[in-house]
N, C-alpha and C positions, 0 to 999 in steps of 0.2 A: 230674122223676123220679117224682113221686108217682103220676101216671097210669099210667106204664109198670110201676111196681112193684106196682100193684094186680093185675096179671095175671102178672108175672114176678118172683119174689123175687131173681133175679140181675140185674135191670135196671141197677142202679148199676154193677156190675162190667162188664157188657157195654158200657155207654155209654163207660166209660173206655177199654176195649180198642178199641172202634170208633174213638175219637178218635185213638188212636195210629196206627191203620191209615190214617186220613185224612192225617195229617202225613207218614207214610212215603210214601204215594202222591203227595202234593203235592211232596215232595222229588224223586221220580222224574219227575214231570210238569213240572218247571221252575219251580215257584213259588219266589219268592225269600225270603219271610218267613212264619213261623207264630208266632202269639201265644198264650200260655197265661195265663189269668186267675188271680187269687187272690181267692177269696171265702170267707166264713165264715158259717155258720148259714143259708144261703139255699137252703132246700129247693126242689128242682125247678129253680130258676134256675141254680145252679152248685154242684157238689159238689167243684170243683177247689180244695181248700184248701191242699194241700201241693204247689204248682206247681213248687217247686224240685226236688223228688224226680222229678216227672213230666218236667221239662226235662232232668234228668240222664240219664234213660232215653233220651229222644229224641236227646240228644247222641251217643249210641252207635248209635242206630238209623237215623240220617240221615247224609248225606255233604256236601250242598251248601247246603241251605236254612238261612237264618239263623233262630235261635230266640229269641223275645223274651218278656220278662216283661210281661204286659199286665194286671195289674201285679205288682211286688213292693211291698207297702205298707211304707214306711219310717217310719211313725209309731212312736215308741219304745215306746208301750204295746202295739203289735201285733207289731212285729219290731224288735229293737234295731238301730239303724243300722249298728253295726259288724258284726253278723251278716249284714245285707243286703250290705254291702261285700264280706265274705268269700265269700258265695254267688255274687255277680256275678263276682268274679275267678276263682273255681273253675270256674264254667260257661264263662267265657272260655277257660280252659285246656282243658276237656273238649271244647269245640267247635272249638278252635284258631282262635279269633277270630270265630266265627259267632254270638256271643251279643249281644243287644240289651237294654239296661236301661231298661225302662219303669217309672215310678213313678206314684203317685197317692194319693188319700185315701180310697178305698173307696166302696161302693155306696150307702150311706144309713144312717139311724139304727139300724135293726135290726142291721146288721152292725157298724158301727164303735163305736157307743155301748155295745155289749156289752163292749168293752175299756176304756171310759172311765167307770167308775162315778162317779156324781154329776154328770156333764156331760150337758146336754140340748140343746146347740146344736151342730149340725154345723159351723158356721163356725169353731168352736174348732180344728178339725183343720187349717185353712189355716195358722194360725200355727205349728203343730208342723211341718208339711211345709216351710214357708218357712225355718225356722231350721236345717233338716237337709240340704236338697238340695245345697247347695254344699260340704258336708263330704265327700261321696263322692270326688270327684277328689283331694282332699287325702289321704284315707286310702289311695288307690291309688298316688299318685305321689310322696308324701313317703317317704323311706327310713324314717324314724320319724315317724309321725303326731304332729303337735304337740299333739294333744289338743283337747278342747272343753269349754267350760263354758257351757251354755245354760239356758234356762228349763225345758225338759222332759227333757233328758238331758245327761250329762256323761261324760267319759272322760279319764284322765290320759294323758300321752304314752306311746304304745305302737307297736310295729311291727305293722301290720295285714297279715296274710298269708293267702293268697299275693298277690303283686302280679299285675296283669293280664298276659295273654299278649302278648308282643311289644311293639309300640310303643303308647304312650298308654293309652287305656282304652276300654271298649265305648261305643258311642253311647248318649246319654241321651235319654229321651222322657218326656212327661207325658200322662196320660190326661185329656183335656179334655171336660167335659160341657156347657159354656156358652160363648158367644162371647167374653166377657172372658178366659176361661182360655186361649184360643188366643193372644191378644195377650200375655198374661203369659208363656206358655211361649216365645214368640218373643223377648221381651226377654231371657230367660235363655239363649237359644241352644239350647233344647230342641226336639226333634221333638214333634209332637202325635199322640197316639193318639185319633182321633175316634170314640168308641164310641157316641155318640148323634147320628146324622145325620138330617137331613130330606131333602126332595127336593133335587135338584142345584141348581136355581135359587135355592132359599132358603139354600143354603150358600155360594154363590159369593162373597158379600161378606165372609163370615167368613174364607174362605181368602185372599181378597185382603188382609184386615186382617193376617193372619199374615205373608204375604209382604212386606208393607210394613214391618211392625215388625221383622222379623228382619234387615233390612239394617243396622240400628243395634244389633244384639244385643251385650250384654256377657255372654259365655257363662260359666256357672258351671263348665263343664268345660274341657278342653284344646282343644276345637274347637266350632264351631257346627254343629248337626245341623239343617240347613234341610230339613225333611221334614214333610209332613202325610199321615197315613194316615186314611182314612175306612173305616168298616165298613158293609156292607150285606148283606142276605140275597141269596143267589145260588142259582139253579137253572138248569142247562143240560142240554138233552136233544137228541136228533137232530132233533126237530121242535118247532115252537112249540106245537102242540097237546099234545104229550106233556109239555112243560115246565109248561104251565098245569095239566094234570091232576095232575102231581106236587105242584104248589103247593097246589091245592085239597085234596088228600088229606093234606097235610103238617102240618095243624094250625098254620098260620102265625099264626093269631089268638092263640094261647096265649102266645107269648113277650112281646108287648107288654103283656099282662095281668100277667105276672110282673114285667116291668120296673117297672110302676107299683105293684106290690105292695111292692117293696123300695126303689126309687129315689125316696124321698119328697122329695128335693131337686129333682127335675124338676117343672116346672109341669104339672099334670094338665090335659089338654085338656077343654074343656067337654063334659059329657055322658059322659065316659069312666067305665065302670063301676068301682065300688069292690070290691076283693077281699073275699069269694071270688067275686063276680060277674066274668065274663070277657066279652071281646068275643065276638060271635057268630061261628061258623065262616065263613071267607071263601068266597064263591061264585066261579064262573068269571068272572062279570061284574066282581066286585070285584077279582080278580087282574088282569084286563085293565086296569082303571082304575089300579091301582097301577103297572103297567108304563108306561102312558101318562103318569102323573104323576111318573115317575122316582123312585119310592119302592121299587123292587124290581128287581134284575137277574134277568131270567127270559126264557128263549126258546131258540132254536136257536143254534149257535155264532156265526153272523153277527150275530144280534141282540145277543147278549152282548158281542161285540166292539164294536159301536156304543155300547152302554150304558157299557162301560168307557171308551171314548174320550171320552164325554161328561163323565165325572168328570175325566179328564185335562185336557180343555179348561177345566174349572172351576178348575183349580189344584191338584188332588190329586196327590201324588207316589206314593201307594201305595193300592191298594184291598185291603181285607181282607174275604174272603168269610165271612159267617156262614152256616154250613150247618145248616139246620133239623133239630132233633132228631126231628121227626115224620116225616122222610123216611127210608125204608128205606136200609140201608147200601149196597146195590148201586147204588141210584140216586144216592146221594151220591158214591160213588166214580166213577160215570159223569160227574157234573158236573166233578170234579177232572180226570179224564182228557181230557174234551172241551175244557175250557179250556186244559189243557196242550198239546194237539195243535193246536188251531185258533185260540186267542185270544192266548196269551202270545207265540208267535213273531211275531205281527203288531203287537204293542203294546210289546214290550220286547226289543230286540235287543242290549242291553248285557250282556255276561257278568259284569261286575263289579257288586257291590252298591253302591248310592249311599253307604251309611254306611261301607263299606270305603274308598271314595275319600276321604271326609272325614277318617277316622281316619289314613289313610296320609299325608295332607297336613299333619297337625298337628305 
């Protein structure tokens, strides 16, 4: 946001309003899921700190698309678990069953250790998340929650209200940034939100590991959410040449630089510049290489369809499109419309959401 704000004092506001337009258009274009992050203190990378408020607005502004928290952070020092359970159930009502509950542990030390004074090790957050995640279904499904006495938070017996809408509770997901996290999520019966993906061939074994482990899942919730979502940058245009031009002009190099500015738990590739140094702008040749190496969904509708099918063949159940903030609004809306018109009807003919089927069967 900093670069845009240098020339436009309303850049933050405009970005938020544009994002709502993208979700509304995605709903009209047949996309099945939209995910809203929760981040704190991460200038330029994400200003979406109050995502529950944002999702409440989208619940009224959309009709069919499922809306997910990618993530709500349930660490007690960030958001008290009972408050998280209440927000999830409320959004479940406002969407009439279209809400998806993704959780995780945050982006890195700059974000999360701001809430944990005196703690210097990000691994500390794993223990907090582990003791909390299984409590959510109990809060939702027990008439009076039996209460909890843990190391990091506690609650006496209380009725946690509202209860979820209809049967069972929203599908549960975990934001996984490393291969072991995929297997851990599978063992708990959680879907995976794959926010840090490599090229398709490098991810196939990770997805296979998840699919193998989830067969023997002991779900923390009322049902197993056998689901892997992967995130990748996507640009679709009427022609290959136009898509590449949009990518070259879209400052795609800047996001990876921001990722490694804040995600200090990710292994930094050798030679990767240290902030405030950034990667150099991508050339046309580099964009073409990224397409060939399956690091970017980019091209005309037929190409994008083939690229999406490649992820399907690798074992992904859902592809989430990251829409580059450097791409103008009309060209981003063009991507959404073209994918809705030419790609989705050929790759997803099931009118029912996968998570809806899991919930209904529980």
